[in-house]
TILUM-29694 format. One record per residue (C-alpha): x, y, z; residue number from 1. Coordinates in Angstrom, 1 decimal. Layout:
east / north / up / lumti
X / Y / Z / NUM
...
END
This chain:
east / north / up / lumti
58.1 / -68.3 / -4.2 / 1
55.4 / -70.9 / -3.9 / 2
55.4 / -73.5 / -1.1 / 3
59.0 / -73.5 / 0.0 / 4
60.8 / -76.7 / 1.0 / 5
61.1 / -77.0 / 4.8 / 6
64.7 / -75.7 / 4.8 / 7
63.5 / -72.5 / 3.1 / 8
60.4 / -71.9 / 5.1 / 9
60.4 / -68.4 / 6.3 / 10
57.2 / -68.0 / 8.3 / 11
56.0 / -71.6 / 8.3 / 12
53.3 / -72.4 / 5.8 / 13
51.8 / -69.0 / 6.0 / 14
51.5 / -66.5 / 3.2 / 15
53.8 / -64.3 / 5.2 / 16
56.5 / -67.0 / 5.1 / 17
56.5 / -67.3 / 1.4 / 18
56.2 / -63.6 / 0.8 / 19
59.4 / -63.3 / 2.8 / 20
61.0 / -65.6 / 0.3 / 21
60.0 / -63.4 / -2.6 / 22
63.1 / -61.4 / -2.2 / 23
64.8 / -62.8 / -5.2 / 24
66.0 / -59.9 / -7.2 / 25
68.0 / -57.2 / -5.6 / 26
69.2 / -54.1 / -7.3 / 27
72.5 / -52.6 / -6.8 / 28
73.4 / -49.0 / -7.2 / 29
75.2 / -46.8 / -9.7 / 30
76.3 / -43.2 / -9.8 / 31
74.5 / -40.5 / -11.7 / 32
74.6 / -40.8 / -15.4 / 33
74.1 / -43.9 / -17.5 / 34
74.7 / -47.3 / -16.0 / 35
77.4 / -49.5 / -17.5 / 36
76.2 / -51.7 / -20.3 / 37
76.1 / -54.9 / -18.2 / 38
74.1 / -53.2 / -15.5 / 39
76.5 / -53.7 / -12.7 / 40
77.7 / -51.2 / -10.2 / 41
80.9 / -49.4 / -11.2 / 42
83.8 / -48.7 / -9.0 / 43
83.9 / -45.7 / -6.7 / 44
84.8 / -44.7 / -3.1 / 45
81.4 / -45.2 / -1.6 / 46
80.2 / -48.8 / -2.4 / 47
78.2 / -49.8 / 0.7 / 48
74.4 / -50.1 / 0.6 / 49
72.1 / -49.7 / 3.7 / 50
68.7 / -51.3 / 3.5 / 51
66.2 / -49.4 / 5.7 / 52
63.5 / -52.0 / 5.7 / 53
60.0 / -50.7 / 6.1 / 54
61.2 / -47.2 / 7.0 / 55
58.8 / -44.4 / 6.1 / 56
60.2 / -42.4 / 3.2 / 57
60.3 / -39.2 / 5.2 / 58
62.4 / -41.0 / 7.8 / 59
64.7 / -42.4 / 5.2 / 60
65.3 / -38.8 / 4.0 / 61
66.3 / -37.8 / 7.5 / 62
68.5 / -40.8 / 7.8 / 63
70.3 / -39.9 / 4.6 / 64
71.0 / -36.4 / 5.8 / 65
71.9 / -37.3 / 9.4 / 66
73.4 / -40.8 / 9.2 / 67
74.0 / -42.4 / 5.8 / 68
75.6 / -39.4 / 4.1 / 69
78.0 / -38.5 / 6.9 / 70
79.0 / -42.1 / 7.5 / 71
79.9 / -42.6 / 3.8 / 72
77.2 / -44.9 / 2.6 / 73
76.9 / -44.8 / -1.2 / 74
73.3 / -46.2 / -1.4 / 75
70.1 / -46.7 / 0.5 / 76
67.6 / -49.4 / -0.4 / 77
63.9 / -48.6 / 0.4 / 78
60.8 / -50.8 / 0.7 / 79
58.3 / -51.0 / -2.2 / 80
56.8 / -47.9 / -3.6 / 81
53.4 / -49.2 / -4.7 / 82
49.8 / -49.2 / -3.5 / 83
49.3 / -52.5 / -1.7 / 84
46.7 / -54.5 / 0.2 / 85
45.6 / -53.2 / 3.5 / 86
46.9 / -54.8 / 6.7 / 87
49.4 / -54.3 / 9.5 / 88
51.8 / -57.2 / 8.6 / 89
55.1 / -56.3 / 6.9 / 90
54.4 / -58.6 / 3.9 / 91
51.4 / -56.5 / 2.8 / 92
53.9 / -54.3 / 1.1 / 93
54.7 / -57.2 / -1.2 / 94
51.2 / -57.5 / -2.5 / 95
50.7 / -54.6 / -4.9 / 96
47.3 / -53.6 / -6.3 / 97
48.4 / -50.7 / -8.5 / 98
51.6 / -49.0 / -9.4 / 99
50.6 / -45.7 / -7.7 / 100
52.9 / -44.6 / -4.9 / 101
50.3 / -44.8 / -2.2 / 102
51.4 / -47.2 / 0.5 / 103
51.9 / -47.0 / 4.3 / 104
55.4 / -45.7 / 3.9 / 105
54.4 / -42.5 / 2.1 / 106
52.9 / -41.0 / -1.0 / 107
54.5 / -39.8 / -4.2 / 108
55.6 / -36.4 / -2.8 / 109
57.2 / -38.1 / 0.2 / 110
59.0 / -40.5 / -2.1 / 111
60.3 / -37.8 / -4.4 / 112
61.3 / -35.7 / -1.5 / 113
63.3 / -38.6 / 0.0 / 114
65.1 / -39.2 / -3.3 / 115
66.0 / -35.5 / -3.5 / 116
67.2 / -35.3 / 0.1 / 117
69.3 / -38.5 / -0.2 / 118
70.9 / -37.2 / -3.3 / 119
71.8 / -34.0 / -1.5 / 120
73.5 / -36.1 / 1.1 / 121
75.5 / -38.0 / -1.6 / 122
73.4 / -41.1 / -1.2 / 123
71.9 / -42.9 / -4.2 / 124
68.5 / -44.6 / -3.9 / 125
67.6 / -48.2 / -4.7 / 126
63.8 / -49.0 / -5.0 / 127
62.5 / -52.4 / -4.1 / 128
60.1 / -53.3 / -7.0 / 129
57.5 / -56.0 / -6.9 / 130
56.8 / -57.0 / -10.5 / 131
56.4 / -60.8 / -10.5 / 132
52.9 / -60.8 / -9.1 / 133
49.9 / -58.8 / -7.7 / 134
47.7 / -59.7 / -4.8 / 135
46.2 / -63.0 / -3.6 / 136
42.7 / -61.7 / -3.0 / 137
40.2 / -58.8 / -3.4 / 138
39.5 / -55.6 / -1.5 / 139
40.5 / -52.0 / -1.3 / 140
44.1 / -51.0 / -1.5 / 141
46.0 / -48.5 / 0.7 / 142
45.4 / -45.8 / -2.0 / 143
41.7 / -46.5 / -2.4 / 144
41.9 / -48.8 / -5.4 / 145
39.2 / -51.4 / -5.5 / 146
40.6 / -54.6 / -6.9 / 147
40.0 / -58.3 / -7.5 / 148
42.5 / -61.0 / -8.1 / 149
43.4 / -60.9 / -11.8 / 150
41.6 / -57.5 / -12.1 / 151
43.5 / -54.3 / -11.2 / 152
42.0 / -51.1 / -12.7 / 153
44.2 / -49.2 / -15.1 / 154
47.0 / -51.8 / -14.5 / 155
46.3 / -55.4 / -15.4 / 156
43.3 / -57.6 / -16.4 / 157
42.7 / -61.3 / -16.4 / 158
44.6 / -62.0 / -19.7 / 159
47.8 / -60.5 / -18.3 / 160
48.3 / -63.4 / -15.8 / 161
49.7 / -66.9 / -16.3 / 162
47.2 / -69.7 / -17.0 / 163
48.6 / -71.9 / -14.2 / 164
46.4 / -70.8 / -11.4 / 165
47.6 / -73.1 / -8.7 / 166
50.4 / -72.9 / -6.1 / 167
54.0 / -73.8 / -7.0 / 168
54.6 / -77.3 / -5.8 / 169
57.9 / -78.5 / -7.3 / 170
61.0 / -76.3 / -7.2 / 171
62.7 / -78.9 / -9.4 / 172
60.4 / -77.9 / -12.2 / 173
61.2 / -74.7 / -13.9 / 174
57.8 / -74.2 / -15.5 / 175
56.1 / -74.7 / -12.1 / 176
58.4 / -72.2 / -10.4 / 177
58.1 / -69.5 / -13.0 / 178
54.5 / -69.9 / -14.3 / 179
52.5 / -71.0 / -11.4 / 180
51.4 / -69.0 / -8.3 / 181
53.4 / -68.1 / -5.3 / 182
51.0 / -69.1 / -2.5 / 183
48.0 / -67.8 / -4.4 / 184
49.5 / -64.5 / -5.6 / 185
48.3 / -63.6 / -9.1 / 186
51.3 / -64.4 / -11.2 / 187
51.9 / -61.9 / -14.0 / 188
52.7 / -63.2 / -17.5 / 189
56.1 / -61.5 / -17.8 / 190
56.5 / -63.1 / -21.2 / 191
53.7 / -60.8 / -22.5 / 192
54.8 / -57.7 / -24.3 / 193
52.0 / -55.8 / -22.8 / 194
52.9 / -56.8 / -19.3 / 195
56.5 / -56.1 / -19.9 / 196
55.6 / -52.6 / -21.2 / 197
53.4 / -51.8 / -18.2 / 198
56.1 / -52.9 / -15.7 / 199
58.8 / -50.9 / -17.6 / 200
56.6 / -47.9 / -17.5 / 201
56.3 / -48.1 / -13.7 / 202
60.0 / -48.5 / -13.3 / 203
60.7 / -45.6 / -15.7 / 204
58.3 / -43.5 / -13.6 / 205
60.5 / -44.2 / -10.5 / 206
63.5 / -43.3 / -12.5 / 207
61.9 / -40.0 / -13.4 / 208
61.7 / -39.3 / -9.7 / 209
65.4 / -39.8 / -9.4 / 210
65.7 / -43.5 / -8.4 / 211
69.2 / -44.8 / -9.2 / 212
68.6 / -48.5 / -9.2 / 213
66.2 / -51.3 / -8.4 / 214
65.8 / -54.5 / -6.3 / 215
63.3 / -56.6 / -8.2 / 216
61.4 / -58.9 / -5.9 / 217
60.8 / -62.6 / -6.7 / 218
63.1 / -62.7 / -9.7 / 219
63.4 / -66.5 / -9.4 / 220
59.8 / -66.7 / -10.4 / 221
60.4 / -64.9 / -13.6 / 222
62.5 / -66.3 / -16.5 / 223
65.8 / -64.4 / -16.7 / 224
65.0 / -63.5 / -20.3 / 225
61.7 / -61.9 / -19.1 / 226
63.5 / -59.8 / -16.5 / 227
66.1 / -58.8 / -19.1 / 228
63.3 / -57.9 / -21.6 / 229
61.5 / -55.7 / -19.1 / 230
64.8 / -53.9 / -18.4 / 231
65.4 / -53.6 / -22.1 / 232
62.0 / -51.7 / -22.5 / 233
63.1 / -49.0 / -20.2 / 234
64.5 / -45.7 / -21.5 / 235
67.3 / -45.7 / -18.9 / 236
67.1 / -48.7 / -16.6 / 237
69.9 / -48.0 / -14.2 / 238
71.5 / -50.7 / -12.1 / 239
69.7 / -54.0 / -11.4 / 240
70.6 / -56.8 / -9.0 / 241
68.8 / -60.1 / -8.8 / 242
68.1 / -61.7 / -5.5 / 243
67.9 / -65.4 / -6.2 / 244
68.1 / -68.0 / -3.4 / 245
70.2 / -71.0 / -4.3 / 246
68.7 / -74.4 / -3.5 / 247
70.3 / -77.7 / -4.1 / 248
68.6 / -79.6 / -6.9 / 249
66.4 / -76.7 / -7.9 / 250
65.7 / -75.9 / -11.5 / 251
66.5 / -72.1 / -11.3 / 252
70.0 / -71.1 / -10.4 / 253
71.4 / -67.6 / -9.3 / 254
74.0 / -67.4 / -12.0 / 255
71.2 / -67.4 / -14.7 / 256
70.6 / -63.7 / -13.7 / 257
74.1 / -62.3 / -13.9 / 258
73.4 / -61.1 / -17.4 / 259
70.8 / -58.8 / -16.0 / 260
73.0 / -57.4 / -13.2 / 261
74.4 / -58.4 / -9.9 / 262
72.8 / -61.1 / -7.8 / 263
72.2 / -61.3 / -4.0 / 264
74.4 / -64.1 / -2.7 / 265
72.3 / -65.9 / 0.0 / 266
75.0 / -68.5 / 0.6 / 267
77.3 / -65.8 / 2.0 / 268
75.1 / -65.1 / 5.1 / 269
74.6 / -68.8 / 5.7 / 270
78.4 / -69.3 / 5.6 / 271
78.9 / -66.5 / 8.1 / 272
76.4 / -67.9 / 10.5 / 273
78.0 / -71.4 / 10.4 / 274
81.5 / -70.0 / 10.8 / 275
80.7 / -67.6 / 13.7 / 276
78.4 / -69.9 / 15.6 / 277
80.6 / -72.9 / 15.1 / 278
83.9 / -71.3 / 16.2 / 279
85.4 / -71.7 / 12.7 / 280
86.3 / -68.2 / 11.6 / 281
89.3 / -69.9 / 9.8 / 282
86.8 / -71.2 / 7.2 / 283
86.2 / -67.7 / 6.1 / 284
89.5 / -67.8 / 4.3 / 285
87.4 / -69.6 / 1.6 / 286
84.3 / -67.4 / 1.8 / 287
84.1 / -67.1 / -2.0 / 288
84.3 / -70.8 / -2.8 / 289
81.1 / -72.3 / -4.3 / 290
79.5 / -68.9 / -4.7 / 291
79.0 / -66.3 / -7.4 / 292
81.9 / -64.5 / -8.8 / 293
82.6 / -61.6 / -6.5 / 294
82.2 / -59.0 / -9.2 / 295
78.5 / -60.2 / -9.6 / 296
77.6 / -60.8 / -6.0 / 297
75.9 / -58.5 / -3.5 / 298
76.7 / -59.7 / 0.0 / 299
74.9 / -59.3 / 3.3 / 300
74.7 / -60.8 / 6.8 / 301
70.9 / -60.9 / 6.8 / 302
67.7 / -59.4 / 5.4 / 303
64.1 / -59.4 / 6.3 / 304
63.6 / -62.9 / 4.9 / 305
66.6 / -64.6 / 6.5 / 306
66.2 / -63.0 / 9.9 / 307
62.8 / -64.6 / 10.1 / 308
63.7 / -68.0 / 8.8 / 309
66.8 / -68.6 / 10.9 / 310
69.2 / -69.2 / 8.1 / 311
71.4 / -66.3 / 9.1 / 312
72.5 / -64.3 / 12.1 / 313
70.3 / -61.4 / 13.1 / 314
70.4 / -58.3 / 15.4 / 315
69.3 / -60.7 / 18.2 / 316
72.8 / -62.3 / 18.1 / 317
74.4 / -59.2 / 19.5 / 318
78.2 / -59.1 / 19.4 / 319
78.4 / -62.1 / 17.0 / 320
76.2 / -60.1 / 14.6 / 321
78.6 / -57.2 / 14.9 / 322
81.5 / -59.5 / 14.1 / 323
79.7 / -60.7 / 11.0 / 324
79.1 / -57.2 / 9.7 / 325
82.7 / -56.2 / 10.4 / 326
83.8 / -59.1 / 8.2 / 327
81.3 / -58.2 / 5.5 / 328
82.6 / -54.7 / 5.3 / 329
86.3 / -55.6 / 5.6 / 330
86.6 / -58.5 / 3.2 / 331
86.8 / -57.7 / -0.6 / 332
84.4 / -60.4 / -1.8 / 333
81.2 / -58.9 / -3.2 / 334
79.4 / -55.6 / -2.7 / 335
78.2 / -55.2 / 0.9 / 336
74.7 / -54.4 / 2.0 / 337
74.0 / -53.6 / 5.6 / 338
70.6 / -54.5 / 6.8 / 339
68.7 / -52.2 / 9.3 / 340
65.2 / -53.3 / 10.2 / 341
63.2 / -53.3 / 13.4 / 342
62.8 / -55.3 / 16.5 / 343
60.2 / -58.1 / 16.4 / 344
59.0 / -61.1 / 18.2 / 345
56.0 / -61.8 / 16.0 / 346
57.4 / -62.8 / 12.6 / 347
54.4 / -61.2 / 10.8 / 348
54.5 / -57.9 / 12.7 / 349
54.7 / -54.8 / 10.6 / 350
57.0 / -51.9 / 11.3 / 351
56.6 / -49.6 / 14.3 / 352
54.3 / -46.6 / 13.8 / 353
56.9 / -44.2 / 15.0 / 354
60.7 / -44.2 / 15.1 / 355
61.1 / -46.2 / 18.2 / 356
61.6 / -49.9 / 17.7 / 357
63.9 / -49.7 / 14.7 / 358
67.3 / -51.2 / 15.3 / 359
69.1 / -48.2 / 13.6 / 360
71.9 / -50.7 / 13.0 / 361
73.2 / -48.7 / 10.1 / 362
74.1 / -45.8 / 12.4 / 363
76.0 / -47.7 / 15.1 / 364
79.7 / -46.9 / 15.5 / 365
81.0 / -50.5 / 14.9 / 366
79.1 / -50.3 / 11.5 / 367
79.8 / -46.7 / 10.5 / 368
83.4 / -47.2 / 11.3 / 369
83.6 / -50.2 / 9.0 / 370
81.8 / -48.3 / 6.3 / 371
84.7 / -45.8 / 6.5 / 372
87.1 / -48.7 / 6.4 / 373
85.5 / -50.1 / 3.3 / 374
85.6 / -46.7 / 1.5 / 375
89.3 / -46.2 / 2.4 / 376
90.6 / -49.6 / 1.3 / 377
88.6 / -49.7 / -1.9 / 378
89.8 / -52.6 / -4.1 / 379
93.1 / -53.1 / -2.2 / 380
94.2 / -56.7 / -2.2 / 381
93.7 / -59.0 / 0.7 / 382
97.0 / -60.1 / 2.3 / 383
98.7 / -61.0 / 5.6 / 384
96.0 / -63.6 / 6.3 / 385
96.2 / -65.0 / 9.8 / 386
94.0 / -67.3 / 11.8 / 387
94.3 / -69.5 / 14.8 / 388
92.7 / -72.5 / 13.1 / 389
89.4 / -71.7 / 14.9 / 390
87.7 / -68.7 / 16.3 / 391
90.0 / -65.8 / 15.3 / 392
91.3 / -64.2 / 12.1 / 393
93.1 / -61.2 / 10.8 / 394
94.1 / -59.8 / 7.4 / 395
95.3 / -56.6 / 5.6 / 396
93.8 / -54.7 / 2.7 / 397
97.0 / -53.7 / 1.0 / 398
98.7 / -50.8 / 2.8 / 399
95.3 / -49.2 / 3.5 / 400
93.7 / -51.3 / 6.2 / 401
94.0 / -54.1 / 8.7 / 402
91.3 / -56.0 / 10.6 / 403
91.3 / -58.6 / 13.4 / 404
88.3 / -60.5 / 14.7 / 405
88.1 / -62.5 / 17.9 / 406
85.1 / -64.8 / 17.8 / 407
86.0 / -66.5 / 21.1 / 408
84.5 / -66.0 / 24.6 / 409
87.8 / -64.9 / 26.1 / 410
90.5 / -62.3 / 25.5 / 411
92.8 / -62.7 / 22.5 / 412
96.4 / -61.2 / 22.8 / 413
98.4 / -61.4 / 19.6 / 414
101.0 / -59.7 / 17.5 / 415
100.0 / -59.5 / 13.9 / 416
101.9 / -58.6 / 10.7 / 417
100.2 / -55.8 / 8.7 / 418
101.1 / -53.9 / 5.6 / 419
100.2 / -50.6 / 7.2 / 420
102.8 / -47.8 / 7.5 / 421
104.1 / -47.1 / 11.0 / 422
102.0 / -44.8 / 13.1 / 423
99.2 / -44.4 / 15.6 / 424
95.8 / -45.5 / 14.4 / 425
92.2 / -45.3 / 15.6 / 426
90.3 / -48.5 / 16.1 / 427
87.3 / -47.4 / 14.0 / 428
85.3 / -50.4 / 15.2 / 429
85.2 / -48.8 / 18.6 / 430
85.5 / -45.0 / 18.1 / 431
85.3 / -42.3 / 15.5 / 432
88.7 / -40.9 / 14.3 / 433
87.8 / -37.4 / 15.7 / 434
87.1 / -38.8 / 19.1 / 435
89.4 / -41.8 / 19.6 / 436
91.0 / -41.2 / 23.0 / 437
91.5 / -44.6 / 24.6 / 438
91.0 / -46.5 / 21.4 / 439
94.3 / -46.0 / 19.6 / 440
96.8 / -48.7 / 18.5 / 441
100.4 / -48.4 / 17.4 / 442
101.7 / -49.9 / 14.2 / 443
105.5 / -50.5 / 14.6 / 444
108.2 / -49.7 / 12.0 / 445
108.2 / -53.3 / 10.9 / 446
104.4 / -53.3 / 10.3 / 447
103.5 / -55.3 / 13.3 / 448
100.8 / -54.5 / 15.7 / 449
100.2 / -56.0 / 19.2 / 450
96.8 / -55.8 / 20.8 / 451
94.4 / -57.6 / 23.1 / 452
90.9 / -58.1 / 21.8 / 453
88.1 / -58.9 / 24.2 / 454
85.5 / -61.6 / 23.6 / 455
83.8 / -61.0 / 20.3 / 456
86.1 / -58.1 / 19.7 / 457
87.1 / -56.3 / 16.5 / 458
90.2 / -54.3 / 15.7 / 459
89.9 / -52.2 / 12.5 / 460
92.6 / -49.8 / 11.4 / 461
92.9 / -47.8 / 8.2 / 462
95.1 / -45.2 / 6.6 / 463
92.4 / -42.6 / 6.7 / 464
92.1 / -42.8 / 10.5 / 465
95.5 / -42.1 / 12.0 / 466
95.6 / -40.4 / 15.4 / 467
END
């Protein structure tokens, strides 16, 4: 995204920092069959996405079978399936040199096998697609392709790139943002019919392998009409979601891309961090204010960009991070995306070579329990809102669910009004319904529930998890 303003710097002034910011177009999922005309995800009982950042495709396949499918996730988002520049850093995945599936995460067979296994587990696949740019230099790619900047054999040649061959310097200038180079990355002329056709062919190929939808990287650096035109050239494009970071006073705005599909709502994660770290959970009553319409927004606590630039909470925030994800999955605004990456101290560090070092956050009980909560409550209305004016809140989702969050550092004892039928319920934020001994809560005949939540505690009850 060019040279970001200081508030948006991801990894300082390094290439890695800006590449982190290239996550501008995210794709949301859709069930088998044709996508709806507007490209947005339809309803259904499994609406949660898990992003397994920089997971090898073979490992994603196992996660679908063993974790995501059983937990009730509807979709998994995987990292880019292209040949890319060599290097150990995570951001090398975001510098393609060809559209062959020949990167460090696996080859074409591994990718196709992953899609098949995920589908068998009832999980749809979203592919992260980097189509705004190619590499910033020359060399030999991960699949053996020898390339030079502006010259990529059997893919693109010099005339396929924009003529502005300098770094983006002014985010208040639309032409600069969308036609100049993102820290030296060769910027494709997505207004060109040839370029559009080549990109559409690549995405169609992924669709032929069973991919259900796309996250298109760096959408902010392509005109919305160009993105729509590429989608229009595909034979069956599936679902698209644009990840466009909002910036005050900037020329390009997220809502420009809602005609293409959903849009990742970065302001959501920023709001969550402010509320939870500031002891102001009560402000989450207005979580939708000043943001995209909920029917067009994909919501998340963090992603690989924001966990590195400090704008959101991360796995390093422990129980506060768990609270944020509980709210994400309980509240009706937007379509939730759970991020599951790997532990890091060096912001440039690539993924672990084995399975150790990944957070496996998507598979932890406080998260899987809330995925089940989300699937149970569906589109039930939010009601019975309660907060203490500061660090605690609670609400119902119709007669299907109830959640309470304690963001404080001490115990919270309270009696809440819910819309749940009377009965004994499992607190799915702490235990699975089939093994809930010691974690049950009684809802009284009048719908009230009394409980004590420990510091940073979550109470989550739903009609599908009665003891």
